[in-house]
C-alpha positions as CSV (number, residue, x, y, z in Angstrom):
1,M,96.6,88.4,112.7
2,S,95.8,90.9,110.0
3,V,96.4,90.6,106.2
4,I,96.7,94.0,104.0
5,I,96.5,94.1,100.2
6,P,96.6,97.7,98.7
7,A,95.1,96.9,95.2
8,F,95.0,99.4,92.3
9,N,93.0,98.3,89.1
10,E,93.6,94.7,89.9
11,A,89.8,93.6,89.0
12,T,92.1,90.2,86.8
13,R,93.9,88.7,89.6
14,I,92.9,89.9,93.2
15,I,90.2,86.8,92.9
16,P,92.9,84.7,93.2
17,T,95.7,86.2,95.1
18,L,92.7,86.0,97.9
19,E,91.5,82.9,97.5
20,K,95.3,81.9,97.8
21,V,95.9,84.1,101.0
22,V,92.1,83.1,102.6
23,E,93.3,79.1,102.1
24,H,96.2,79.4,103.5
25,L,94.6,81.1,106.7
26,S,91.7,79.1,107.2
27,A,93.9,76.2,108.4
28,K,95.7,78.2,111.1
29,P,94.7,78.0,114.4
30,Y,94.6,82.2,115.4
31,E,92.0,84.7,114.8
32,W,92.7,86.4,111.2
33,E,91.3,88.8,109.1
34,V,92.5,90.2,105.2
35,I,91.9,94.1,104.7
36,V,91.8,95.1,100.9
37,V,92.4,98.7,100.4
38,D,91.5,100.2,97.4
39,D,93.8,102.7,96.3
40,G,90.8,105.0,93.7
41,S,90.5,102.3,91.1
42,T,89.1,103.1,87.6
43,D,88.6,99.2,87.3
44,A,86.0,97.2,89.1
45,T,88.1,95.8,91.5
46,A,86.5,97.6,94.4
47,Q,83.3,95.8,93.5
48,I,84.4,92.7,92.7
49,V,86.3,92.6,96.2
50,D,82.9,93.7,98.0
51,D,80.9,91.5,96.3
52,W,82.9,88.2,97.0
53,S,84.0,89.5,100.5
54,N,80.0,88.8,101.1
55,S,80.7,85.5,101.8
56,Q,84.0,85.6,103.2
57,P,83.1,87.1,106.7
58,S,87.1,87.5,107.9
59,V,87.8,89.6,104.7
60,R,86.9,93.3,104.2
61,L,87.0,96.2,101.6
62,E,88.8,99.4,102.6
63,K,87.9,102.1,100.1
64,A,90.3,105.0,99.8
65,E,91.0,108.0,97.4
66,H,93.6,107.5,94.7
67,R,97.2,108.6,96.5
68,G,99.6,106.0,96.3
69,K,100.2,102.2,97.5
70,G,101.8,104.0,100.6
71,W,98.8,105.6,101.6
72,A,96.9,103.0,100.9
73,V,99.0,100.3,103.3
74,R,99.0,103.0,105.6
75,R,95.2,103.2,105.6
76,G,95.1,99.5,105.9
77,M,97.6,99.2,108.6
78,L,95.5,101.6,110.9
79,S,92.5,100.1,110.3
80,A,93.7,96.5,111.5
81,T,93.4,94.7,114.7
82,G,95.9,92.2,114.8
83,A,98.3,91.3,117.1
84,H,100.9,90.7,113.9
85,R,100.3,93.1,110.4
86,L,101.8,92.0,107.1
87,M,101.3,93.6,103.9
88,C,101.4,91.9,100.7
89,D,101.1,92.6,97.3
90,A,97.6,92.1,95.3
91,D,100.1,90.1,92.5
92,L,101.3,87.6,95.7
93,A,105.0,88.0,94.2
94,V,106.0,86.4,97.1
95,P,103.6,83.2,98.0
96,I,101.6,83.8,101.0
97,H,103.2,80.8,102.6
98,W,105.9,82.8,103.3
99,L,103.6,84.4,106.4
100,D,104.8,81.0,108.3
101,R,108.4,82.1,108.4
102,L,108.1,85.7,109.2
103,L,105.7,84.9,111.9
104,E,108.3,82.2,113.5
105,H,111.0,85.4,113.6
106,M,108.4,87.7,115.1
107,D,107.7,85.7,117.9
108,P,111.6,85.5,119.4
109,G,111.2,89.8,119.9
110,C,111.6,91.3,116.6
111,H,109.1,94.1,115.7
112,I,109.3,93.8,112.0
113,V,110.7,91.3,109.6
114,I,111.2,92.1,106.4
115,G,110.8,89.6,103.4
116,S,114.2,90.6,101.2
117,R,115.0,89.5,97.6
118,E,118.8,90.1,98.2
119,A,119.6,88.7,101.4
120,A,121.5,85.3,101.3
121,G,119.3,82.4,100.4
122,A,116.5,84.6,98.6
123,K,115.7,83.7,95.1
124,R,114.2,85.7,92.1
125,F,112.2,84.0,89.5
126,D,111.5,85.4,86.1
127,E,113.0,89.6,86.8
128,P,113.5,91.4,84.0
129,R,116.9,93.0,84.2
130,Y,115.7,96.6,84.3
131,R,113.5,96.2,87.3
132,H,116.9,94.3,89.4
133,L,118.9,97.4,88.2
134,M,116.1,99.6,89.3
135,G,116.3,98.2,92.5
136,R,119.9,98.1,93.3
137,V,120.1,101.8,91.8
138,F,117.3,102.5,94.7
139,N,118.8,100.9,97.1
140,W,122.0,102.6,96.5
141,V,120.2,105.7,97.1
142,I,118.2,104.6,100.1
143,K,121.5,103.5,102.1
144,I,123.0,106.7,101.1
145,V,119.6,109.1,102.3
146,A,117.7,107.8,105.0
147,V,118.7,104.0,106.2
148,R,121.5,101.7,105.9
149,G,121.8,97.8,106.8
150,F,119.0,96.8,104.7
151,Q,119.7,94.9,101.3
152,D,116.1,95.0,99.9
153,T,114.1,97.7,101.7
154,Q,111.5,97.3,98.4
155,C,110.3,94.2,99.0
156,G,106.5,94.1,98.8
157,F,106.3,91.7,101.6
158,K,106.7,92.8,106.0
159,C,104.9,92.0,109.1
160,F,105.0,94.2,112.3
161,D,103.7,93.6,115.6
162,G,100.7,95.8,115.8
163,H,101.5,98.2,118.7
164,T,104.8,99.0,116.3
165,A,102.1,99.4,113.2
166,N,100.5,101.3,114.4
167,E,103.5,103.7,116.1
168,L,105.2,103.9,112.8
169,F,101.9,104.1,110.0
170,S,100.3,107.1,112.3
171,L,104.2,109.2,111.5
172,Q,104.1,108.1,107.8
173,R,103.8,111.2,105.5
174,N,104.9,109.5,102.6
175,P,102.0,108.7,100.1
176,G,103.7,106.3,97.1
177,M,106.2,103.6,96.5
178,G,108.6,105.1,98.4
179,F,106.9,105.0,102.3
180,D,109.5,101.4,102.8
181,G,112.1,103.2,103.2
182,E,110.4,106.5,105.3
183,I,108.9,103.3,107.5
184,L,112.4,101.7,108.2
185,Y,113.8,104.7,108.6
186,L,111.4,105.8,111.8
187,A,111.8,102.2,113.1
188,T,115.7,102.2,113.5
189,K,115.6,106.1,114.8
190,K,113.1,104.8,117.1
191,G,116.0,101.4,117.7
192,L,113.5,98.9,117.2
193,K,114.3,95.4,116.3
194,I,114.2,94.5,112.6
195,L,114.8,91.0,110.7
196,E,115.3,91.3,107.1
197,M,114.8,87.2,106.3
198,P,115.2,85.8,102.2
199,V,112.5,85.3,100.4
200,E,111.2,83.7,97.4
201,W,110.2,86.2,94.6
202,Y,108.2,85.7,91.3
203,H,107.7,88.4,89.2
204,Q,104.7,88.7,87.5
205,P,104.1,90.3,84.0
206,E,101.1,92.9,84.8
207,S,103.4,94.6,88.0
208,K,102.2,98.0,88.2
209,V,105.8,99.5,88.9
210,R,106.4,102.3,86.1
211,P,110.2,102.1,85.8
212,G,110.5,105.6,85.1
213,V,107.6,107.3,87.0
214,D,107.9,105.3,90.0
215,S,111.6,105.3,90.3
216,L,111.6,109.0,90.5
217,I,108.8,109.5,92.5
218,M,110.4,107.0,95.0
219,I,113.9,109.0,95.0
220,K,111.8,112.2,95.4
221,E,110.2,110.8,98.2
222,T,112.7,109.6,100.1
223,L,114.9,112.9,99.7
224,N,111.5,113.7,101.7
225,I,112.5,111.8,104.8
226,R,115.4,113.7,105.9
227,W,113.8,117.4,105.0
228,N,110.2,115.9,106.9
229,H,112.3,114.9,109.7
230,F,114.2,118.4,110.2
231,R,110.8,120.4,109.9
232,G,109.7,118.1,112.8
233,F,107.0,116.3,111.0
234,Y,107.8,113.1,112.9
235,G,108.0,114.5,116.5
236,R,110.8,113.4,118.6
237,L,111.8,109.8,117.3
238,T,112.5,108.3,120.7
239,R,111.6,104.4,121.7
240,E,107.9,104.2,123.3
241,R,108.2,100.9,125.0
242,D,109.9,98.6,127.8
């Protein structure tokens, strides 16, 4: 099991997040690793993680140039070794114990299980109204431009089987926050089995999401998905499995 955590200027909360993740995984019977991908932080995030991981052999730091969350997740997914690979945000807005529920659905044959803040039964806590509106507008754009059938493509809690992660993230081209839609677009084109599962999501006051700037970036990157496909950047999107 691999847990990939992209981090940009998370010096104040990365250790509490790692402590919770490691505590949860340490109680499990399977082998695991945690990969923190530092997205070119300008604070002490990388040094803090590097120092802390010295006493945690299953935790490691990957340092990357600042290109965006999507590129950080890509690097972590492609360097991971787990048979299952979870991406989760550094603020742990979805508590790590929800990993158990995602894995339950992976075992029957899902290639991807995505946490959802909008699926029936999901719960959102302390979310500002502007964030919810921002998410609904973007989901509308995703459905029109790229991929339909999902109520929430942007929740930062998604699990992939290892083969699927290698297959999809090697094709990824969006470096920023529009990467989620791109990955799901590629997965649906390949005919992979995807389950959207309701989770509990807790808004974090120090969220790195910038309502105006990031909305424009996500829309631009969503439009790029179709353009990239048209130019053949994804190759032949055929299913590469039995």
